[in-house]
C-alpha positions as CSV (number, residue, x, y, z in Angstrom):
1,M,18.2,21.1,-3.1
2,K,15.5,20.3,-0.5
3,V,12.1,19.1,-1.6
4,L,10.7,20.3,1.7
5,P,12.4,23.5,2.9
6,Y,12.0,24.6,6.5
7,D,12.8,28.3,6.2
8,T,9.4,29.6,5.2
9,E,6.3,30.7,7.1
10,L,5.0,27.1,6.9
11,G,7.7,25.9,9.3
12,R,8.8,22.3,9.2
13,L,6.8,20.4,6.6
14,R,6.1,16.7,6.5
15,F,4.9,14.4,3.8
16,F,1.3,13.2,3.9
17,E,1.1,11.2,0.7
18,I,3.3,10.9,-2.5
19,Y,1.5,10.5,-5.8
20,D,4.2,10.9,-8.4
21,D,7.8,9.9,-7.6
22,F,10.0,10.1,-10.8
23,F,13.6,10.6,-9.7
24,G,12.2,12.2,-6.5
25,P,8.7,13.3,-5.5
26,K,7.0,15.4,-8.2
27,C,3.5,15.5,-6.9
28,F,2.6,15.0,-3.2
29,S,0.7,16.4,-0.2
30,V,2.2,17.8,2.9
31,K,1.2,19.2,6.3
32,D,2.7,22.2,7.9
33,E,3.3,22.7,11.6
34,L,-0.3,23.8,12.1
35,E,-1.6,20.7,10.4
36,H,-2.8,22.6,7.3
37,L,-2.8,20.4,4.2
38,Y,-1.4,21.3,0.8
39,L,-1.3,19.5,-2.5
40,V,2.1,20.2,-4.2
41,Y,3.1,20.0,-7.8
42,W,6.6,20.3,-9.3
43,S,6.6,23.3,-11.7
44,G,10.2,22.6,-12.8
45,D,13.8,23.7,-12.5
46,Y,14.7,27.3,-13.5
47,D,17.8,29.5,-14.0
48,N,19.9,26.6,-15.2
49,G,19.0,24.5,-12.2
50,A,19.7,27.2,-9.6
51,C,16.0,27.3,-8.6
52,T,13.2,24.7,-8.3
53,K,9.6,25.9,-8.2
54,W,6.7,24.1,-6.5
55,I,3.0,25.1,-6.8
56,Y,1.3,24.8,-3.4
57,L,-2.5,24.3,-3.3
58,P,-4.2,24.6,0.1
59,I,-6.7,21.8,0.2
60,T,-9.1,20.1,2.6
61,H,-9.1,16.4,3.3
62,S,-12.5,15.9,1.6
63,A,-11.3,17.7,-1.5
64,L,-8.1,15.6,-1.6
65,D,-10.2,12.5,-1.2
66,A,-12.4,13.5,-4.2
67,L,-9.2,13.8,-6.3
68,L,-8.1,10.3,-5.2
69,R,-11.5,8.9,-6.2
70,E,-11.3,10.9,-9.5
71,E,-14.5,12.7,-8.7
72,N,-12.6,15.9,-9.7
73,T,-9.5,16.4,-11.7
74,V,-6.1,17.6,-10.4
75,H,-5.8,20.1,-13.2
76,Q,-9.1,21.8,-12.3
77,A,-8.3,21.8,-8.6
78,F,-5.2,24.0,-9.4
79,V,-6.8,26.1,-12.1
80,N,-9.9,27.0,-10.0
81,S,-8.0,27.8,-6.8
82,K,-7.7,31.5,-5.7
83,R,-5.1,30.6,-3.2
84,L,-2.2,29.1,-5.1
85,K,1.3,29.9,-4.0
86,V,4.8,29.3,-5.5
87,M,7.6,27.9,-3.4
88,S,10.9,28.9,-5.0
89,V,13.8,26.9,-3.6
90,Y,17.4,28.0,-4.3
91,N,20.8,26.5,-3.9
92,D,22.4,29.6,-2.3
93,R,19.7,31.8,-0.9
94,P,16.6,31.7,1.3
95,T,13.4,30.1,0.0
96,K,10.6,32.3,-1.3
97,F,7.0,31.5,-0.7
98,E,4.7,33.9,-2.7
99,S,1.2,34.2,-3.9
100,I,0.6,33.0,-7.5
101,S,-0.9,36.4,-8.2
102,C,2.7,37.7,-8.3
103,Y,3.2,35.6,-11.5
104,D,1.7,35.3,-14.9
105,L,0.3,31.7,-14.8
106,T,2.3,31.1,-18.0
107,A,5.5,31.5,-16.0
108,V,4.8,28.3,-14.0
109,N,3.7,24.8,-15.0
110,L,0.4,23.5,-13.6
111,P,-0.6,19.9,-13.8
112,P,-1.8,19.1,-17.3
113,E,-5.5,18.2,-18.0
114,C,-4.6,14.5,-18.4
115,F,-2.8,14.3,-15.0
116,S,-4.3,11.9,-12.5
117,F,-3.2,9.8,-9.5
118,D,-2.3,6.2,-10.1
119,S,-3.6,4.3,-7.1
120,E,-1.0,1.6,-7.5
121,E,1.8,4.2,-7.2
122,I,0.6,6.2,-4.2
123,Q,2.8,6.1,-1.1
124,F,0.9,6.7,2.1
125,I,3.4,8.3,4.4
126,A,1.6,9.8,7.4
127,P,-0.1,7.3,9.7
128,E,-3.4,9.1,9.4
129,S,-3.3,8.7,5.6
130,K,-3.3,4.9,5.7
131,W,-7.0,4.3,5.6
132,D,-9.1,2.4,3.0
133,F,-12.7,3.6,3.4
134,N,-14.6,6.6,4.5
135,L,-17.9,6.1,6.4
136,R,-20.1,9.1,6.7
137,I,-22.9,8.8,9.3
138,A,-25.7,11.4,9.1
139,K,-29.3,11.9,9.8
140,E,-31.6,11.9,6.8
141,T,-31.7,15.1,4.7
142,N,-34.9,16.5,6.2
143,N,-33.7,15.8,9.8
144,K,-31.7,18.6,11.4
145,K,-30.6,16.6,14.4
146,T,-27.2,15.0,14.5
147,P,-26.5,11.4,15.6
148,T,-25.4,11.0,19.2
149,D,-22.0,9.5,20.2
150,S,-23.7,6.3,21.4
151,V,-25.4,5.8,18.0
152,I,-22.1,6.3,16.2
153,S,-20.5,3.7,18.4
154,I,-23.2,1.0,17.8
155,I,-23.2,1.8,14.1
156,L,-19.4,1.2,13.9
157,D,-19.8,-2.1,15.9
158,A,-22.7,-3.4,13.8
159,F,-21.1,-2.4,10.4
160,G,-17.8,-3.8,11.4
161,D,-19.4,-7.2,12.4
162,I,-20.9,-7.5,9.0
163,V,-17.8,-6.6,7.0
164,R,-15.5,-8.8,9.1
165,D,-17.9,-11.8,8.5
166,L,-17.9,-11.2,4.8
167,M,-14.1,-10.8,4.7
168,K,-13.5,-14.3,6.2
169,D,-11.9,-16.7,3.7
170,G,-11.6,-19.9,5.6
171,S,-8.1,-19.2,6.9
172,R,-7.3,-18.9,10.6
173,N,-6.4,-15.2,10.2
174,E,-9.1,-13.0,11.7
175,P,-9.9,-10.1,9.4
176,S,-10.2,-6.7,10.9
177,L,-11.9,-3.3,10.2
178,F,-11.0,-0.5,12.5
179,P,-11.4,3.3,12.7
180,L,-8.2,5.4,12.1
181,T,-9.4,9.0,12.3
182,A,-12.7,10.9,12.6
183,D,-13.5,14.5,11.8
184,Y,-14.9,16.3,14.8
185,G,-18.6,17.0,14.5
186,S,-19.0,15.5,11.0
187,F,-19.1,11.8,11.8
188,D,-16.9,11.1,8.8
189,V,-14.8,8.1,10.0
190,K,-11.8,6.9,8.2
191,L,-11.6,3.1,8.3
192,G,-8.5,0.8,7.9
193,T,-8.6,-2.9,7.2
194,S,-6.3,-5.9,7.6
195,D,-6.9,-6.7,3.9
196,K,-8.2,-4.0,1.5
197,D,-9.0,-6.4,-1.3
198,R,-11.1,-8.7,0.8
199,A,-12.8,-5.7,2.3
200,N,-13.6,-4.4,-1.2
201,V,-15.2,-7.7,-2.0
202,A,-17.1,-7.8,1.3
203,I,-18.6,-4.3,0.8
204,S,-19.5,-5.1,-2.8
205,L,-21.3,-8.2,-1.6
206,L,-23.2,-6.1,1.0
207,G,-24.3,-3.7,-1.7
208,S,-25.4,-6.6,-3.9
209,L,-27.4,-8.1,-1.1
210,L,-29.4,-4.9,-0.5
211,S,-30.1,-4.3,-4.2
212,D,-32.3,-7.4,-4.6
213,V,-34.7,-8.0,-1.7
214,D,-36.5,-10.9,-3.4
215,S,-33.3,-13.1,-3.5
216,I,-31.8,-11.9,-0.2
217,E,-32.4,-15.2,1.6
218,D,-30.7,-17.2,-1.1
219,Q,-27.8,-14.7,-1.2
220,L,-27.3,-14.8,2.6
221,A,-27.2,-18.6,2.5
222,R,-24.7,-18.6,-0.4
223,I,-22.2,-16.2,1.3
224,E,-22.9,-17.6,4.8
225,L,-23.8,-14.3,6.4
226,D,-25.9,-14.4,9.5
227,P,-29.2,-12.6,8.9
228,Y,-29.0,-11.3,12.5
229,R,-25.8,-9.4,11.7
230,L,-27.5,-7.6,8.7
231,K,-30.8,-7.0,10.5
232,N,-29.1,-5.5,13.5
233,L,-27.3,-2.9,11.4
234,L,-30.4,-2.1,9.3
235,D,-32.6,-1.8,12.4
236,I,-30.2,0.8,13.9
237,V,-30.2,2.8,10.7
238,E,-33.9,2.7,10.3
239,F,-34.8,3.4,13.9
240,H,-32.5,6.4,14.2
241,R,-33.4,7.7,10.7
242,L,-29.8,7.6,9.5
243,E,-28.0,7.6,6.1
244,L,-24.7,5.8,5.9
245,T,-22.4,6.5,2.9
246,L,-19.3,4.4,2.5
247,K,-16.7,5.5,-0.1
248,A,-13.4,3.9,-0.9
249,K,-10.2,5.9,-0.8
250,T,-9.3,5.5,-4.4
251,S,-11.3,5.1,-7.7
252,T,-10.0,1.6,-8.3
253,S,-11.6,0.0,-5.2
254,L,-15.4,0.2,-5.2
255,D,-17.5,0.7,-8.4
256,K,-19.8,3.0,-6.5
257,P,-20.4,4.2,-3.0
258,L,-22.5,2.0,-0.6
259,V,-25.5,4.0,0.7
260,L,-27.8,2.8,3.4
261,S,-30.8,5.1,3.8
262,A,-33.5,4.6,6.5
263,A,-36.2,5.6,4.0
264,K,-35.4,2.6,1.7
265,L,-34.7,-0.2,4.3
266,L,-38.1,-1.2,5.5
267,P,-38.8,-3.9,2.8
268,V,-35.4,-5.5,3.5
269,I,-36.0,-5.4,7.3
270,K,-39.4,-7.1,6.9
271,T,-37.9,-9.9,4.9
272,L,-35.1,-10.4,7.5
273,Q,-37.7,-10.3,10.3
274,K,-39.5,-13.3,8.8
275,M,-36.2,-15.2,8.5
276,T,-35.0,-14.5,12.0
277,L,-38.2,-15.9,13.6
278,V,-36.9,-19.4,12.9
279,I,-33.2,-19.1,13.3
280,I,-30.7,-18.1,16.0
281,D,-27.9,-15.5,16.0
282,S,-24.8,-17.5,15.2
283,N,-22.8,-15.3,17.5
284,K,-24.7,-16.8,20.4
285,I,-23.5,-20.4,19.7
286,P,-20.4,-21.5,21.7
287,Q,-17.4,-23.3,20.3
288,A,-15.8,-24.9,23.3
289,N,-15.8,-28.6,24.2
290,K,-15.1,-28.7,28.0
291,L,-17.5,-27.2,30.5
292,G,-15.0,-27.6,33.3
293,R,-12.6,-25.3,31.4
294,V,-15.4,-22.7,31.0
295,I,-15.7,-22.7,34.8
296,E,-12.0,-22.3,35.2
297,V,-12.0,-19.3,32.9
298,V,-14.7,-17.7,35.0
299,K,-12.7,-18.3,38.2
300,I,-9.5,-16.7,36.7
301,L,-11.4,-13.7,35.5
302,A,-13.1,-13.3,38.9
303,N,-9.6,-12.6,40.4
304,R,-9.2,-9.7,37.9
305,T,-6.0,-11.3,36.5
306,E,-5.0,-11.4,32.9
307,L,-6.2,-14.6,31.1
308,T,-3.6,-16.4,29.0
309,H,-3.5,-19.8,27.4
310,E,-0.6,-20.8,29.8
311,Q,-3.1,-20.7,32.7
312,L,-5.4,-23.3,31.0
313,E,-4.1,-26.8,30.6
314,G,-4.5,-28.1,27.1
315,L,-4.7,-24.7,25.4
316,T,-1.9,-23.4,23.2
317,T,-3.2,-20.2,21.6
318,K,-5.0,-17.0,22.3
319,R,-7.7,-17.9,19.9
320,Q,-8.5,-21.0,21.9
321,V,-8.9,-18.9,25.0
322,Q,-11.3,-16.6,23.1
323,Y,-13.5,-19.7,22.4
324,Y,-13.9,-20.3,26.1
325,T,-14.5,-16.7,27.1
326,H,-17.1,-16.6,24.3
327,A,-18.7,-19.8,25.6
328,A,-19.0,-18.3,29.1
329,Q,-20.7,-15.2,27.5
330,C,-23.1,-17.5,25.7
331,L,-24.1,-19.0,29.0
332,G,-24.5,-15.5,30.5
333,L,-21.6,-15.8,32.9
334,L,-19.5,-12.9,31.5
335,H,-20.2,-9.5,30.2
336,K,-18.7,-8.4,26.9
337,N,-15.8,-6.7,28.7
338,L,-15.1,-10.1,30.4
339,S,-16.3,-9.0,33.9
340,L,-18.5,-11.4,35.7
341,T,-22.3,-11.2,35.5
342,S,-24.5,-11.9,38.5
343,A,-24.9,-15.4,37.0
344,G,-21.1,-15.8,36.9
345,E,-20.9,-14.8,40.6
346,V,-23.6,-17.3,41.5
347,L,-21.7,-20.1,39.7
348,L,-18.6,-19.5,41.7
349,Q,-20.6,-19.7,45.0
350,R,-21.4,-23.3,44.3
351,E,-18.6,-25.2,46.1
352,S,-18.5,-28.5,44.3
353,Q,-18.2,-29.2,40.6
354,A,-21.4,-31.2,40.7
355,A,-23.3,-28.2,42.0
356,Q,-21.7,-26.0,39.4
357,F,-22.7,-28.4,36.6
358,E,-26.2,-28.5,38.0
359,Y,-26.3,-24.7,37.8
360,L,-24.9,-24.7,34.3
361,A,-27.6,-27.2,33.2
362,N,-30.2,-24.6,34.1
363,R,-28.1,-21.8,32.4
364,F,-28.0,-24.0,29.3
365,E,-31.8,-24.2,29.1
366,S,-32.3,-20.5,29.5
367,S,-29.5,-19.5,27.0
368,D,-30.4,-18.4,23.5
369,F,-28.8,-21.4,21.9
370,G,-30.1,-24.0,24.4
371,W,-33.7,-22.7,24.3
372,A,-33.6,-22.5,20.5
373,W,-32.4,-26.1,20.3
374,I,-35.1,-27.4,22.7
375,K,-37.8,-25.6,20.7
376,W,-36.4,-26.9,17.4
377,A,-36.3,-30.4,18.7
378,Q,-39.9,-30.0,20.1
379,V,-38.9,-31.4,23.5
380,K,-39.7,-30.2,27.0
381,N,-36.2,-29.8,28.5
382,L,-32.5,-30.6,28.4
383,T,-32.9,-34.3,29.3
384,E,-35.1,-35.0,26.3
385,L,-32.6,-33.5,23.8
386,D,-30.8,-35.9,21.5
387,E,-27.2,-34.7,21.6
388,S,-26.5,-36.2,18.2
389,S,-29.0,-33.7,16.6
390,A,-26.7,-30.8,17.3
391,E,-25.3,-30.6,13.8
392,D,-28.8,-30.8,12.1
393,F,-30.0,-28.1,14.5
394,L,-27.1,-25.8,13.6
395,K,-27.4,-26.4,9.8
396,E,-31.1,-25.5,9.9
397,C,-31.2,-22.7,12.5
398,A,-27.7,-21.0,12.5
399,K,-27.6,-19.5,9.0
400,G,-24.5,-17.4,9.7
401,L,-22.2,-20.2,10.6
402,H,-19.6,-21.2,8.0
403,R,-19.7,-24.9,7.0
404,G,-16.3,-25.7,8.5
405,T,-17.3,-24.4,11.9
406,I,-20.7,-26.2,12.1
407,K,-19.2,-29.6,12.9
408,R,-16.8,-28.2,15.5
409,R,-19.6,-26.3,17.3
410,A,-21.9,-29.4,17.1
411,R,-19.2,-31.5,18.8
412,G,-19.0,-29.0,21.6
413,L,-22.8,-28.9,22.1
414,D,-22.9,-32.7,22.0
415,A,-20.4,-32.9,24.8
416,W,-22.2,-30.3,26.9
417,V,-25.5,-32.1,26.7
418,K,-24.0,-35.5,27.6
419,T,-22.3,-33.9,30.6
420,L,-25.2,-31.7,31.8
421,K,-27.9,-34.5,31.5
422,K,-26.2,-36.2,34.5
423,Y,-26.6,-33.2,36.7
424,Y,-30.0,-31.8,35.5
425,R,-32.6,-31.1,38.1
426,Q,-36.1,-30.1,36.9
427,H,-37.4,-27.2,39.0
428,Q,-41.1,-27.0,39.6
């Protein structure tokens, strides 16, 4: 006997999620051909097994999410519904799909009061069901305007940067947080992750950070989160008067929702403002040893060809290529989309490598990391920098760098300064 018959007004059904699978699915959600969502419960077998009855509850995604988080009970969802239907599936005759009002409720079995979903047993079948967190982006309660699409985009970027940083565990695997679906007009975004457990820890850490402003500097240092990352997100939320609410998919993930409200962020932002006056955004510090290879990367990208590690002698992985494109961005030679900036175009107009290095020496001084290093060292220009001070500079001024990467980036900066000093020309 078919669990999902196709001879009713619902057309061909497909599983969305399965919650109870005991000798076959007993409680699950399905979508019909029109993408309507139903929560389905097995009422039982009748007439000596000749008929199986299923209770269909039309349900919204948000209501189903609330059941998964145990904000409401499955029993109450069925009992309180005015739209229940019974699907009667037979061995030898067409399926019946009828309103529950045709029956005395005692003639069917509804989920008992103690029934709930076990998050460890849930099977996520439909691709759009395989999300881990729900981020709601809204204006503050007293503001009737809605966030613009550009604001939504920068919020997702800034929030993703923080969570990915907090998810890092020292391995070479890059954690990821990515949008899966979004409800039109509501700015409710379903987010997937490469590692749900690490993401849970990361989001809990973020909540802990924001709950204790007085210790935020110590906490940031302990978890090695760049204050710039956090301040960037909070600035966006406060400036646009937003409220962000992040909920996990199931009740076993987060203890409570993470809420960022513009009305409560100013004390945190002021604390971070004081911190960021003396440090540099760690994302603006390169991790690449050879300047000549940076130039080669810019040349390849100028031809609009795909950049792979096979094109660059000495590189063996995509990750190493990313280090060099990032270094070019730190020098202002590439845009975020890897197209050349005007500075990148000027670099390639210099015919000799000596002329290119001379140009890069000036780019170094005007870069965020170069200028910060010069100011920290209290010197006038690149030639007065002590290249061996790179590690001390990063330890003191790049709060968001993990300990393991500080030495690697310091070696790169050391090599750059040694090279560029030979070609430096001071302009009056």
